[in-house]
C-alpha positions in Angstrom: -58.8 18.6 -50.3 -60.4 15.3 -49.1 -59.5 13.6 -52.4 -56.0 15.0 -52.3 -55.5 13.5 -48.8 -56.9 10.2 -49.9 -54.5 10.2 -52.9 -51.5 10.2 -50.5 -52.0 6.4 -50.2 -50.9 5.9 -53.8 -47.7 7.9 -53.2 -46.5 7.2 -49.7 -45.9 3.8 -48.0 -45.9 4.9 -44.4 -49.1 3.4 -42.8 -49.3 6.1 -40.0 -49.2 8.9 -42.6 -52.0 7.4 -44.7 -54.1 6.8 -41.5 -53.7 10.5 -40.6 -54.6 11.5 -44.1 -57.8 9.3 -44.0 -58.9 11.0 -40.8 -58.1 14.4 -42.3 -60.0 13.5 -45.5 -63.0 12.5 -43.4 -63.0 15.8 -41.5 -62.5 17.8 -44.7 -65.3 16.0 -46.5 -67.7 16.5 -43.6 -66.9 20.2 -43.5 -67.6 20.4 -47.2 -71.0 18.8 -47.1 -72.3 20.0 -43.7 -73.6 23.6 -44.0 -73.4 24.7 -40.4 -72.4 22.3 -37.6 -71.9 18.7 -36.6 -72.9 19.5 -33.1 -75.6 16.9 -32.8 -73.3 14.0 -33.8 -70.9 14.2 -30.9 -72.7 16.2 -28.1 -74.1 13.2 -26.3 -70.8 11.3 -26.2 -69.0 14.3 -24.6 -72.0 15.8 -22.8 -70.3 16.4 -19.4 -67.0 17.9 -20.8 -69.1 20.1 -23.1 -71.4 21.1 -20.2 -68.3 21.8 -18.1 -67.2 24.4 -20.7 -70.7 25.8 -20.8 -71.3 25.9 -17.1 -69.1 29.0 -16.0 -71.6 31.6 -17.4 -74.5 29.6 -15.9 -72.9 29.5 -12.5 -72.0 33.2 -12.9 -75.6 34.1 -13.5 -76.7 32.0 -10.5 -74.2 33.7 -8.2 -75.2 37.1 -9.4 -78.9 36.4 -8.8 -78.0 35.2 -5.3 -76.0 38.4 -4.7 -78.9 40.5 -5.9 -81.3 38.8 -3.6 -79.0 39.7 -0.8 -78.7 43.3 -2.1 -75.2 42.8 -3.5 -73.9 43.7 -6.9 -70.3 44.8 -6.3 -67.6 44.8 -9.0 -65.9 41.6 -9.8 -62.3 42.8 -9.9 -61.4 40.3 -7.2 -62.5 37.5 -9.6 -60.1 38.9 -12.1 -57.3 38.8 -9.5 -58.2 35.2 -8.7 -58.1 34.3 -12.4 -54.7 36.1 -12.8 -53.4 34.1 -9.8 -54.6 30.9 -11.3 -52.8 31.7 -14.6 -49.6 32.4 -12.6 -49.9 29.0 -10.8 -50.2 27.2 -14.2 -48.0 29.2 -16.6 -45.0 30.0 -14.4 -44.3 26.4 -13.4 -44.7 25.3 -17.0 -42.3 28.0 -18.3 -39.9 27.4 -15.4 -39.9 23.6 -16.2 -39.2 24.4 -19.8 -36.2 26.7 -19.4 -33.5 26.5 -16.8 -32.5 30.1 -17.2 -36.1 31.3 -16.6 -36.3 28.9 -13.7 -33.3 30.6 -12.1 -35.0 33.9 -12.5 -38.1 32.6 -10.8 -36.1 31.1 -8.0 -34.4 34.4 -7.4 -37.7 36.2 -7.2 -39.9 33.7 -5.3 -39.5 31.8 -2.1 -39.0 28.0 -2.4 -42.3 26.2 -3.1 -43.2 22.7 -4.1 -44.1 23.6 -7.7 -45.1 20.0 -8.8 -47.4 19.6 -5.8 -49.0 23.0 -6.3 -49.5 22.4 -10.0 -50.8 18.9 -9.5 -53.4 20.0 -6.9 -54.4 23.0 -8.9 -55.1 20.9 -12.0 -57.0 18.3 -9.9 -59.1 21.1 -8.4 -59.8 22.7 -11.8 -60.7 19.4 -13.4 -62.9 18.2 -10.5 -64.6 21.6 -10.2 -65.4 21.8 -13.9 -66.6 18.2 -14.0 -68.9 18.9 -11.0 -70.2 22.1 -12.6 -70.8 20.3 -15.9 -72.8 17.6 -14.2 -74.9 20.2 -12.3 -75.5 22.0 -15.5 -76.8 18.9 -17.2 -79.1 18.2 -14.2 -80.4 21.7 -14.3 -81.2 21.7 -18.1 -80.1 20.3 -21.4 -77.2 21.6 -23.4 -78.0 24.5 -25.8 -78.6 23.5 -29.4 -76.2 24.7 -32.1 -78.8 27.2 -33.3 -78.8 28.9 -29.9 -75.1 29.7 -29.9 -74.7 33.5 -29.4 -73.3 35.5 -32.2 -69.6 36.4 -32.0 -69.5 39.8 -33.5 -69.3 43.0 -31.5 -72.2 44.6 -33.3 -74.6 42.2 -31.6 -73.2 43.3 -28.2 -73.7 47.0 -29.1 -77.5 46.4 -29.4 -77.5 44.9 -25.9 -76.9 46.4 -22.5 -73.6 47.9 -21.4 -72.7 45.0 -19.1 -74.7 42.1 -20.5 -74.7 40.7 -24.0 -77.5 38.8 -25.7 -79.2 36.0 -23.9 -77.9 37.4 -20.6 -74.2 36.6 -21.1 -72.0 38.6 -18.7 -69.5 40.9 -20.5 -66.3 41.8 -18.7 -65.0 45.4 -18.6 -61.4 46.2 -19.7 -60.4 46.3 -16.1 -61.8 42.9 -15.4 -60.3 41.1 -18.3 -57.2 43.3 -18.4 -55.9 42.0 -15.0 -55.4 38.4 -16.0 -54.3 39.3 -19.6 -51.9 41.8 -18.3 -50.4 39.3 -15.8 -50.0 36.8 -18.6 -48.3 39.4 -20.8 -45.8 40.3 -18.0 -44.9 36.6 -17.5 -44.5 36.0 -21.2 -42.4 39.1 -21.6 -40.0 38.0 -18.9 -39.7 34.5 -20.5 -39.1 36.0 -23.9 -36.4 38.2 -22.4 -34.6 35.1 -21.2 -34.9 33.5 -24.6 -33.4 36.6 -26.3 -30.5 36.5 -23.8 -29.9 32.8 -24.6 -30.2 33.4 -28.3 -27.4 36.0 -28.3 -25.4 34.5 -25.5 -25.2 31.0 -27.1 -23.5 28.0 -25.5 -21.3 30.1 -23.1 -24.3 31.9 -21.6 -26.2 28.7 -21.1 -23.2 27.0 -19.4 -22.8 30.0 -17.0 -26.5 30.4 -16.1 -27.9 26.8 -16.4 -24.8 24.6 -16.2 -25.8 22.8 -19.4 -24.5 22.5 -22.9 -26.7 24.2 -25.5 -27.9 20.8 -26.9 -28.8 19.6 -23.3 -30.6 23.0 -22.8 -32.6 22.5 -26.0 -33.5 19.0 -25.1 -35.9 20.0 -22.4 -39.0 22.2 -22.4 -40.6 21.6 -25.8 -43.7 19.9 -24.3 -44.1 22.5 -21.6 -43.9 25.3 -24.2 -46.4 23.5 -26.4 -48.8 23.2 -23.5 -48.4 26.9 -22.7 -49.2 27.8 -26.3 -52.4 25.7 -26.3 -53.6 27.0 -22.9 -53.0 30.6 -24.1 -55.3 29.9 -27.1 -58.0 29.0 -24.6 -57.4 32.2 -22.6 -57.6 34.3 -25.8 -60.8 32.6 -26.9 -62.4 33.3 -23.5 -61.3 36.9 -23.6 -62.6 37.5 -27.1 -65.9 35.7 -26.2 -66.7 37.5 -23.0 -64.9 40.9 -23.2 -67.2 43.9 -23.5 -66.8 45.5 -26.9 -69.5 48.1 -27.1 -67.3 51.3 -27.1 -64.6 52.0 -29.6 -62.0 52.4 -26.8 -62.9 49.0 -25.4 -62.4 47.4 -28.8 -59.1 49.2 -29.3 -57.8 48.0 -25.9 -59.0 44.5 -26.7 -57.2 44.4 -30.0 -53.9 45.8 -28.5 -53.9 43.4 -25.5 -54.7 40.2 -27.5 -52.3 41.1 -30.3 -49.5 41.6 -27.8 -50.2 38.2 -26.2 -50.3 36.6 -29.7 -46.9 38.1 -30.6 -45.3 36.9 -27.3 -46.8 33.5 -27.7 -45.5 33.2 -31.2 -42.0 33.9 -29.8 -42.6 31.0 -27.3 -43.7 28.8 -30.2 -40.6 29.7 -32.2 -38.5 28.9 -29.1 -40.1 25.5 -28.9 -39.5 24.8 -32.6 -35.9 25.9 -32.3 -35.3 23.7 -29.3 -36.7 20.6 -31.1 -34.7 21.3 -34.2 -31.5 21.8 -32.2 -32.2 18.6 -30.2 -32.7 16.6 -33.4 -29.4 17.9 -34.8 -27.7 16.8 -31.7 -29.4 13.5 -31.0 -31.0 12.4 -34.3 -34.2 12.9 -36.3 -37.3 10.8 -35.9 -40.8 10.8 -37.4 -42.4 11.5 -34.0 -40.2 14.6 -33.4 -41.0 15.8 -36.9 -44.7 15.4 -36.3 -44.7 17.4 -33.1 -42.8 20.1 -34.9 -45.5 20.2 -37.6 -48.3 20.4 -35.0 -46.5 23.3 -33.3 -46.2 25.0 -36.7 -49.9 24.6 -37.1 -50.5 26.2 -33.7 -48.4 29.2 -34.8 -50.6 29.5 -37.9 -53.7 29.5 -35.7 -52.2 32.4 -33.7 -51.8 34.3 -37.0 -55.4 33.6 -37.7 -56.4 35.0 -34.3 -54.3 38.1 -35.0 -56.1 38.5 -38.4 -59.5 38.2 -36.7 -58.7 41.2 -34.5 -59.0 43.6 -37.5 -62.8 43.5 -37.3 -63.2 41.4 -34.2 -65.1 38.7 -36.2 -64.1 35.2 -35.5 -67.0 33.1 -36.9 -64.8 32.1 -39.9 -61.9 30.9 -37.7 -62.9 27.3 -36.8 -63.3 26.3 -40.5 -60.2 28.1 -41.6 -58.2 26.5 -38.8 -59.5 23.1 -39.8 -58.7 23.9 -43.5 -55.2 25.0 -42.5 -54.8 21.7 -40.6 -55.8 19.7 -43.7 -53.4 21.8 -45.9 -50.6 21.2 -43.3 -51.2 17.5 -43.4 -51.1 17.4 -47.2 -47.9 19.4 -47.1 -46.4 16.9 -44.7 -47.3 14.1 -47.1 -45.7 16.0 -50.0 -42.6 16.5 -47.9 -42.3 12.7 -47.6 -41.6 12.7 -43.9 -39.7 9.4 -43.6 -37.5 10.2 -46.5 -36.8 13.6 -44.9 -35.9 12.0 -41.6 -33.6 9.5 -43.3 -31.9 12.2 -45.3 -31.3 14.4 -42.2 -29.9 11.4 -40.2 -27.5 10.6 -43.1 -26.5 14.3 -43.1 -25.6 14.0 -39.4 -23.6 10.8 -40.2 -21.7 12.5 -42.9 -20.8 15.2 -40.4 -19.2 12.6 -38.1 -22.1 11.8 -35.8 -23.5 8.2 -35.2 -26.0 6.7 -37.6 -28.9 4.9 -35.9 -29.3 2.1 -38.5 -31.7 0.2 -36.2 -34.2 3.0 -36.2 -33.8 3.7 -39.9 -34.5 0.1 -40.7 -37.9 0.4 -39.0 -39.1 3.0 -41.6 -41.1 2.2 -44.7 -40.2 2.1 -48.3 -40.4 5.9 -48.4 -37.0 6.0 -46.8 -35.2 3.8 -49.3 -34.2 6.4 -51.8 -32.2 8.3 -49.1 -30.2 5.1 -48.4 -28.6 5.3 -51.8 -26.3 8.0 -50.3 -24.7 5.4 -47.9 -21.8 3.0 -48.5 -22.8 -0.6 -49.3 -22.5 -2.0 -45.8 -24.6 0.7 -44.1 -27.1 0.7 -47.0 -27.6 -3.0 -46.8 -28.1 -2.9 -43.0 -31.1 -0.6 -43.6 -32.5 -1.3 -47.1 -32.4 -5.1 -46.8 -34.4 -5.1 -43.6 -37.0 -2.7 -45.1 -37.3 -4.7 -48.3 -37.9 -8.0 -46.5 -41.1 -6.4 -45.0 -42.5 -5.2 -48.3 -45.6 -7.2 -49.5 -46.2 -8.4 -53.0 -48.7 -5.8 -54.3 -51.6 -6.6 -56.6 -53.0 -4.0 -58.9 -55.5 -3.0 -56.3 -52.9 -2.3 -53.7 -50.3 -0.8 -56.0 -48.1 1.9 -54.3 -45.5 4.1 -56.0 -43.0 3.9 -53.1 -43.1 0.1 -52.9 -43.1 -0.3 -56.7 -39.8 1.7 -57.0 -38.2 0.0 -54.0 -36.4 -2.5 -56.2 -37.5 -5.6 -54.3 
């Protein structure tokens, strides 16, 4: 895989694409030769962020010890309610900002609030709190080594206590993790319902409910939906990591809940991809828009991997598989020839009577030149001549197929 990615440089002229392939080849090569982990190479550079991720269980044990000294030990359902409320404060504004129809539904159900201010201060509080916790964690002791990482499989938990896993890690009951996951499921289901209505209602429905054309409606929301899909992955990872899985019923409920969230999130990812595709058809294709579509497609693939891991609740294979899928996706993008694809799609739009952005097309590399043969001489010259003037004179060491066939 690493050699295949490096070989892209001999086929494609786009510098950004070869740069991505070099990075991907470096990662793929490292994964091929390192047997377990590259933990020690980067931990010191990102010690506080890593410690911030490790600190919640540490803080939890400290708080539990403090409660036990006071004779406490009550259930932590209220913590679950607080987590569910935090998810609502983050996810609902993102989804409302992504979709005008869903925003109308939220406005009808909730009193008027300053959503940007609430979201901003929530994010500031979370980031500051995690950073402080991470710093305290580093002061209290060093980060755990890679070999101390607890095993991910449920069989290890079965050998431990009912409420605590190995190494004293707190396990949450179905009620405790079910409250935030159930809240997330309800919100996602409501959003998916609005997407189904838009899909079948078309332009007329969007005009009536949001006051926008379908292209204007599709123009917004892609980034918010992408953020939602990434944050949901983090929530799923935390649930799979800390949910109690000792009893068969607990594992069954865990599989069902996480699978439902995965399905709903895949619909959200599909909505984001559909929006970006519709937007490009209306306003033009660019390399950056194609790249974010590819990234979103890889996120969808990761969700499918998560769903597959639910069969036996083993997830140790997922990080390497997701990294391998990213490398395959990048190689597939190179084989697609992205700049030629973008040029072809823009010429298709022009042939359908829409404007042709010759200024943008002339900024592409020699990879886009074959597509310009479909244009009449004036338009072709306005693009191809500009591209050819930038092409260097290659020696045998820097030979490149795209430049060699450019006809300069």
